[in-house]
C-alpha positions in Angstrom: 125.9 10.6 -56.6 127.1 8.6 -53.3 129.6 5.8 -54.4 128.3 2.2 -55.1 129.6 0.1 -51.8 127.7 2.9 -49.8 124.2 2.4 -51.4 125.1 -1.6 -50.9 126.2 -1.4 -47.5 122.5 0.6 -46.8 120.6 -2.0 -49.7 122.5 -4.4 -46.7 120.5 -3.3 -43.7 116.7 -4.4 -45.6 115.1 -7.5 -44.3 113.1 -9.5 -46.6 109.6 -10.4 -44.8 107.7 -13.0 -47.2 104.1 -13.2 -47.1 103.4 -9.8 -45.4 100.9 -8.6 -44.9 99.1 -10.6 -47.5 100.2 -14.0 -49.2 102.8 -13.6 -52.5 103.9 -10.1 -50.9 108.0 -9.9 -50.2 107.6 -6.7 -48.1 110.8 -4.7 -48.1 111.3 -4.1 -44.2 113.3 -0.8 -43.1 113.4 -1.8 -39.2 117.0 -2.4 -39.7 118.2 0.3 -42.0 116.3 2.8 -39.2 118.2 1.4 -36.4 121.9 1.4 -38.2 122.8 5.1 -38.2 125.2 5.0 -41.1 122.9 3.2 -43.6 119.7 5.7 -42.4 122.4 8.8 -42.9 123.4 7.2 -46.6 119.9 6.5 -47.7 119.0 10.5 -46.4 122.4 11.4 -48.5 121.0 9.9 -51.2 117.5 11.9 -51.3 119.1 14.8 -50.6 121.6 15.1 -53.6 119.2 15.7 -56.4 117.6 18.3 -55.0 120.3 20.5 -53.2 120.4 24.0 -54.9 117.2 23.5 -55.9 113.7 25.7 -54.1 112.0 23.2 -52.6 109.3 24.5 -50.7 107.0 21.6 -48.6 108.1 18.4 -48.3 104.7 15.6 -48.2 105.3 13.0 -46.4 103.3 9.9 -47.0 102.2 8.0 -43.5 103.5 6.2 -41.8 106.6 5.3 -42.6 107.4 7.9 -45.3 107.1 10.7 -42.7 110.7 9.3 -40.9 112.2 10.2 -44.2 110.4 13.4 -45.8 110.9 14.6 -41.8 113.9 14.6 -42.5 114.8 15.8 -46.1 112.5 18.5 -45.2 115.3 19.4 -42.3 118.5 19.1 -44.9 116.5 21.0 -47.6 115.1 23.9 -45.2 111.7 23.0 -46.8 108.0 22.8 -44.6 107.0 19.1 -44.1 103.3 17.8 -44.7 102.0 14.9 -43.8 99.8 13.0 -46.0 98.2 11.0 -43.3 95.3 7.5 -43.2 91.8 9.6 -42.5 90.2 10.5 -39.1 93.9 11.0 -38.2 93.9 15.2 -39.4 92.5 17.4 -36.9 91.3 20.9 -39.4 89.8 20.5 -42.7 91.0 17.9 -44.7 90.7 17.0 -48.1 90.8 13.0 -48.8 91.7 10.5 -51.8 90.8 7.3 -52.0 93.3 5.0 -54.5 94.3 1.5 -55.3 97.8 -0.2 -54.0 99.6 -3.5 -54.8 97.2 -5.2 -52.5 94.4 -3.0 -51.0 92.2 -0.1 -51.7 92.9 3.0 -49.2 92.5 7.2 -48.6 94.6 9.7 -48.1 94.2 13.1 -46.5 95.9 16.0 -46.1 94.5 19.7 -44.7 93.4 22.2 -47.5 95.7 24.7 -46.1 98.8 22.7 -45.9 99.8 24.0 -49.6 100.3 26.9 -50.9 99.5 28.4 -54.6 102.8 27.5 -57.1 104.5 25.7 -54.1 107.7 23.3 -55.0 106.5 20.0 -53.4 108.2 16.6 -52.8 107.1 13.8 -52.3 108.7 11.5 -50.0 107.2 8.0 -48.9 109.5 4.8 -47.4 108.9 2.1 -51.1 107.7 3.2 -54.4 105.6 0.2 -55.6 102.7 0.7 -58.0 103.1 3.8 -57.5 99.2 4.3 -56.5 100.1 6.0 -52.7 102.5 8.7 -54.7 99.9 9.7 -57.5 97.2 10.0 -54.5 99.3 12.1 -52.8 100.4 14.3 -55.6 96.6 15.2 -57.0 96.4 16.6 -53.0 99.3 18.8 -53.9 98.2 19.6 -56.9 94.4 20.8 -56.4 95.8 23.3 -53.4 97.6 24.8 -56.6 101.2 23.3 -56.0 103.7 21.8 -58.2 104.8 18.5 -57.7 108.5 18.8 -59.1 109.9 15.8 -58.0 109.1 12.2 -55.6 111.5 10.4 -53.7 111.7 7.3 -52.2 113.6 5.0 -49.8 113.2 1.9 -52.2 111.8 1.3 -55.6 110.9 -2.1 -56.8 111.4 -1.4 -60.1 109.7 -4.8 -61.5 106.4 -3.0 -60.2 106.2 0.3 -62.6 105.2 2.5 -60.3 106.9 4.9 -62.1 104.5 4.6 -64.9 101.7 5.9 -63.2 103.4 9.3 -61.5 103.6 12.9 -63.8 105.5 12.6 -66.2 106.9 16.4 -65.5 108.2 15.1 -62.3 111.3 13.4 -61.7 111.7 10.4 -59.4 114.3 9.4 -57.7 115.3 6.4 -55.5 118.0 6.2 -53.2 117.8 1.4 -53.3 116.3 -0.4 -56.1 114.9 -4.2 -56.3 
């Protein structure tokens, strides 16, 4: 567990952007955090700590900002990195799922041969808001026979109750909570 002052430092690097991408939304901008190596390492440490010592086969990163955290986490945990992408971005045969976000309807795709049967998988994204994106990524994993053992997020917007729509059998970790 990271010291509260370390997490406070990382949290101080998150910038609020009002009315982005639509009116009424307060966007949590992670770019200042990414620009600060100490803050970025602290968030990665907070995401990795609960998973150290577990057998994790794959880290699924959600496009686009989730890739940043997922790739680094996969390297730390010696797991494969699997991208969950927007439609039309993957070159091989893919599976697709549609889902609702807090302000739109979207789709995710994953290569059909990305996850081995019974593989232990962690879903990673930058923000847990309403949970729709993470749940969609989990659906793609389970369609391939994988098992989602955890969800990891740099930021959780607790007031949107995104945890409530995620698989109760999987743990949910967030480095920073609002």
